ZAKEBA-585232 format. One record per residue (C-alpha): z, x, y. Coordinates in pm, whole numbers, padded with zeros to 5 digits, always signed. Example, Ala and Ser with C-alpha at 12.3 -4.5 7.8 and 13.67 -1.06 7.14 Angstrom:
<atoms>
+00780+01230-00450;+00714+01367-00106;
</atoms>
This chain:
<atoms>
+00006-00004+00003;-00111+00139+00343;+00173+00220+00590;+00174-00032+00868;+00072+00118+01203;+00303+00106+01494;+00188-00064+01821;+00338-00041+02164;+00314-00326+02410;+00347-00261+02794;+00616-00476+02949;+00442-00495+03281;+00086-00608+03189;+00088-00681+02820;-00165-00418+02709;-00139-00280+02361;-00143+00102+02282;-00143+00273+01932;+00099+00542+02035;+00375+00583+02288;+00312+00733+02632;+00506+00772+02950;+00248+00593+03162;+00050+00268+03070;-00319+00344+03080;-00411-00003+03209;-00157-00083+03495;-00021+00263+03563;+00349+00169+03541;+00590+00432+03388;+00812+00392+03091;+00704+00031+03009;+00565+00085+02658;+00801-00069+02398;+00740-00056+02018;+00659-00390+01862;+00669-00483+01497;+00331-00465+01322;+00162-00783+01240;+00145-00919+00887;-00177-00794+00731;-00379-01063+00523;-00637-00988+00262;-01001-01058+00359;-01012-01344+00112;-00736-01541+00291;-00929-01690+00583;-00871-01982+00806;-01157-02203+00712;-00957-02410+00442;-00607-02526+00378;-00542-02683+00724;-00494-03045+00841;-00796-03226+00979;-00759-03316+01349;-00880-03627+01525;-01187-03586+01746;-01257-03831+02034;-01544-03880+02268;-01538-03747+02623;-01619-04087+02768;-01341-04256+02564;-01149-04515+02770;-00794-04359+02794;-00520-04399+03059;-00496-04108+03281;-00145-03934+03309;+00044-04080+03603;+00155-03893+03900;+00537-03863+03952;+00639-03812+04307;+00907-03570+04380;+01038-03729+04705;+00919-03416+04899;+00577-03492+05074;+00492-03126+05121;+00571-03032+04759;+00356-03333+04634;+00074-03209+04854;+00076-02863+04711;+00086-03020+04362;-00223-03240+04435;-00030-03566+04476;+00289-03530+04266;+00384-03385+03917;+00166-03496+03611;+00352-03609+03307;+00338-03355+03039;+00233-03086+03266;+00366-02732+03286;+00420-02568+03627;+00502-02195+03689;+00669-02131+04036;+00691-01764+04143;+00833-01611+04471;+01040-01341+04605;+01416-01338+04541;+01609-01549+04796;+01294-01726+04917;+01420-02062+04831;+01260-02140+04485;+01598-02280+04328;+01675-02465+04655;+01345-02636+04665;+01356-02739+04285;+01730-02867+04324;+01622-03079+04623;+01327-03216+04439;+01542-03285+04126;+01799-03471+04334;+01540-03694+04496;+01382-03774+04157;+01717-03832+03997;+01820-04064+04280;+01514-04264+04229;+01609-04346+03869;+01427-04058+03687;+01606-03852+03420;+01621-03485+03526;+01738-03192+03330;+01809-02875+03521;+01874-02559+03290;+01986-02242+03486;+01978-01908+03294;+02087-01703+03588;+02379-01901+03737;+02679-02075+03592;+02672-02457+03620;+02961-02438+03871;+02744-02222+04087;+02458-02462+04086;+02716-02736+04177;+02834-02527+04470;+02489-02497+04609;+02424-02873+04554;+02746-02952+04751;+02635-02728+05028;+02302-02901+05047;+02460-03247+05038;+02327-03322+04690;+02651-03334+04490;+02617-03705+04410;+02267-03668+04227;+02275-03772+03865;+02114-03452+03740;+02191-03334+03373;+02285-02968+03434;+02353-02684+03192;+02360-02308+03188;+02181-02177+02877;+01939-01911+02777;+01863-01995+02406;+01530-02183+02368;+01648-02311+02035;+01961-02464+02185;+01766-02618+02476;+01505-02778+02259;+01763-02896+02004;+01958-03055+02288;+01649-03228+02437;+01512-03349+02099;+01849-03537+02053;+01803-03744+02354;+01538-03939+02533;+01271-03715+02689;+01357-03641+03050;+01090-03695+03321;+01139-03344+03433;+01267-03030+03300;+01361-02722+03528;+01395-02382+03367;+01532-02126+03618;+01407-01881+03510;+01166-01813+03226;+01254-01441+03227;+01612-01519+03115;+01511-01736+02813;+01550-01606+02459;+01382-01697+02138;+01545-01590+01815;+01212-01598+01641;+01103-01285+01833;+01272-00949+01847;+01348-00799+02185;+01556-00853+02483;+01500-01146+02731;+01239-01075+02987;+01018-00871+02757;+00647-00960+02714;+00682-01110+02379;+00999-01300+02462;+00851-01450+02786;+00540-01560+02598;+00716-01713+02302;+00973-01894+02513;+00715-02036+02748;+00488-02145+02453;+00767-02344+02302;+00869-02514+02614;+00509-02595+02696;+00460-02753+02354;+00772-02968+02414;+00606-03092+02745;+00273-03181+02577;+00435-03366+02283;+00697-03550+02483;+00523-03618+02821;+00801-03438+03011;+00694-03232+03319;+00836-02877+03282;+00871-02637+03575;+00927-02281+03492;+01063-02040+03767;+00921-01698+03739;+01029-01362+03883;+00782-01155+04080;+00705-00779+04075;+00719-00547+04374;+00358-00620+04463;+00417-00998+04469;+00254-01103+04142;+00444-01306+03883;+00619-01072+03634;+00551-01092+03263;+00228-01118+03073;-00076-01248+03266;-00131-01490+02980;+00151-01691+03097;-00046-01815+03401;-00324-01914+03163;-00091-02105+02941;+00053-02333+03220;-00137-02616+03410;-00024-02521+03763;+00072-02193+03922;+00248-02209+04258;+00358-01922+04485;+00646-01964+04731;+00569-01728+05020;+00740-01608+05335;+00958-01353+05489;+01322-01391+05450;+01363-01289+05818;+01142-01583+05922;+01256-01951+05900;+00934-02084+05768;+00819-02083+05401;+00469-02166+05253;+00423-02326+04902;+00069-02228+04793;-00102-02361+04486;-00298-02080+04316;-00402-02270+04015;-00410-02638+03944;-00578-02825+03653;-00509-03156+03815;-00585-03101+04178;-00735-02880+04446;-00634-02501+04460;-00522-02336+04772;-00339-02646+04903;-00015-02560+05090;+00303-02703+05173;+00504-02585+05469;+00883-02578+05486;+01153-02454+05731;+01471-02306+05586;+01780-02462+05758;+02153-02486+05684;+02094-02804+05496;+01829-02642+05281;+01447-02664+05309;+01297-02932+05550;+00937-03038+05557;+00699-02929+05843;+00445-03205+05862;+00230-03061+06129;+00220-02679+06073;-00041-02630+06355;+00199-02712+06616;+00449-02499+06445;+00238-02170+06465;+00120-02249+06820;+00463-02317+06976;+00556-02148+07297;+00229-01987+07355;+00085-01883+07694;-00279-01985+07711;-00354-01756+08001;-00225-01443+07831;-00501-01184+07743;-00548-01059+07394;-00472-01402+07216;-00708-01654+07047;-00654-01963+06852;-00817-01991+06504;-00822-02304+06289;-00768-02172+05947;-00842-02383+05634;-00584-02407+05336;-00741-02608+05073;-00820-02937+05253;-00561-02876+05536;-00661-02724+05869;-00383-02512+06035;-00421-02366+06380;-00275-02024+06418;-00254-01768+06706;-00413-01438+06675;-00260-01162+06895;-00427-00831+06977;-00302-00536+07181;-00501-00219+07287;-00326+00085+07423;-00549+00364+07578;-00450+00713+07478;-00463+01004+07721;-00435+01286+07455;-00649+01360+07159;-00406+01201+06910;-00544+00991+06630;-00521+00618+06745;-00313+00382+06517;-00448+00060+06365;-00155-00166+06283;-00207-00506+06126;+00043-00786+06033;-00081-01095+05852;-00449-00983+05804;-00656-00751+05598;-00665-00395+05753;-01004-00328+05606;-01137-00630+05766;-01009-00520+06109;-01173-00188+06058;-01504-00374+05998;-01469-00584+06316;-01390-00262+06520;-01702-00098+06380;-01927-00393+06461;-01781-00406+06826;-01853-00039+06874;-02196-00013+06698;-02342-00338+06803;-02164-00442+07127;-02107-00108+07301;-01738-00140+07320;-01523+00172+07277;-01205+00151+07053;-01205+00510+06935;-00961+00628+07199;-00725+00313+07190;-00461+00214+06958;-00514-00138+06821;-00229-00375+06715;-00303-00713+06555;-00065-00979+06462;-00083-01338+06326;+00185-01535+06488;+00467-01708+06299;+00460-01486+05991;+00135-01663+05871;-00120-01461+05646;-00492-01516+05681;-00753-01472+05418;-01018-01696+05569;-01331-01495+05648;-01399-01738+05936;-01124-01548+06130;-01365-01264+06214;-01483-01416+06541;-01128-01504+06645;-01006-01155+06593;-01300-01007+06760;-01246-01238+07068;-00869-01137+07080;-00968-00773+07075;-01232-00820+07346;-00974-01009+07562;-00711-00750+07505;-00952-00455+07585;-01075-00624+07913;-00753-00792+08013;-00937-01117+08049;-00784-01432+07884;-01002-01633+07669;-00905-01968+07850;-00682-02256+07789;-00777-02527+07520;-01025-02305+07339;-01053-02227+06968;-01259-01970+06805;-01401-01939+06451;-01696-01777+06278;-01780-01519+06012;-01908-01176+06132;-02188-00980+05956;-02231-00610+05975;-02550-00661+06191;-02347-00840+06450;-02481-01187+06371;-02258-01479+06333;-02263-01649+06001;-02181-02030+05940;-01854-02125+05805;-01735-02414+05568;-01571-02737+05677;-01629-02681+06060;-01579-03066+06122;-01228-03045+05967;-01141-02745+06192;-01281-02920+06511;-01103-03243+06441;-00762-03072+06385;-00812-02885+06712;-00897-03198+06897;-00580-03383+06774;-00374-03102+06935;-00550-03132+07262;-00806-02842+07246;-01132-02931+07423;-01361-02622+07370;-01477-02423+07076;-01654-02091+07058;-01857-02115+06729;-02159-01962+06539;-02505-02105+06632;-02532-02307+06314;-02255-02547+06429;-02417-02761+06702;-02290-03049+06911;-02536-03290+06730;-02323-03272+06417;-02527-03040+06211;-02255-02819+06022;-01976-02991+06209;-01980-03361+06151;-01767-03552+06396;-01676-03296+06668;-01417-03562+06820;-01546-03490+07175;-01514-03112+07153;-01732-02894+07386;-01912-02644+07165;-02045-02309+07296;-02255-02153+07016;-02354-01792+06977;-02617-01626+06746;-02477-01275+06787;-02140-01122+06862;-02298-00951+07170;-02354-01284+07331;-01979-01363+07321;-01893-01006+07444;-02125-01067+07751;-01960-01384+07839;-01610-01278+07798;-01670-00973+07997;-01864-01160+08273;-02190-00980+08219;-02402-01293+08240;
</atoms>
């Protein structure tokens, strides 16, 4: 009989190696390879084509009842979920430590429990009394939530099987769960995968919505094997700086709704409160006549959010290398915009330090922000304000041309609701409605090239 070969599994990314080494060849992490028991070898004549149970096949167009949506009682949470929890779904929620994941789930659990739904909250990181203490601080001590502190998946499922299936089950967190069918400490790749698989199977069989809280790594991604994100139906990221008051719940993957939907919250003494109009939040206390600022209508899923872009340029008298500091945007994208302004528009930033900030701790990934960033930089360099009641959006090409953007009508309508009257847009967005739809009375100024905008802002015309 051949000696079984040893395998080593990376605890950071899940890759498999045939020998131990200090650094994982796939993810580059150090000292993460752990020996795993070799799988059972089967003879070639033992295949999987016979000996199983026949499954029932149904037609795609079969008339079946769609799974119902379950409101959580928090409108921003429901929006990010696509309309509420789906019965039998599995949701994975990640976020930095202390960002408010447990607080949000405890508030949602309390709202659902007060509405007559059976809720089970399992904490693997805190004792039950610690959870009760937080609930008392949030004013939720009277919520009829079934609470327990446990880490054994077998004990949890045995308890749940002995009672009527709850409407929602919260596991905080999946990295603390332990399955006695798998060797290894809690938090390892094999334990996280096996524990999540058993809990997801329970959700599919009983119709209970399961929410798994996941830890994150130092780069912000959810810890554990990447296959965990493929196993669940919805992946949500709770973002924000602990030094800032505001938090953003972002849907990264959703099998039952649109991705990139967001919910905005404010952290207060009584817990997380909803922010129904995030545009007014990110534009509060701004001076419209200040040079170096522009307003950009970002699009998060189907929700337009108006944010302020702030730029500052400082001329250097010595020959020192100028700094490029960016907060809330891609630094590589800023370098591209500066290069286009220099090569295509004749503006010199080579002897100036450039600082760019997205107000309110917001993070932009929308390519339509190129024109708004360029406008803020031009305004900062020339000390000329863009003007009150003006928004700017458009994608910039390396040739200096302005490209069309998606959902221009949504952006314009959101700006009109907040009192903006003028928009600086690419030439493809016209006042007749092509590419914009209903402009809600906004006055559009279109540009084919970035140089045309530079000429107007600098008064060259």
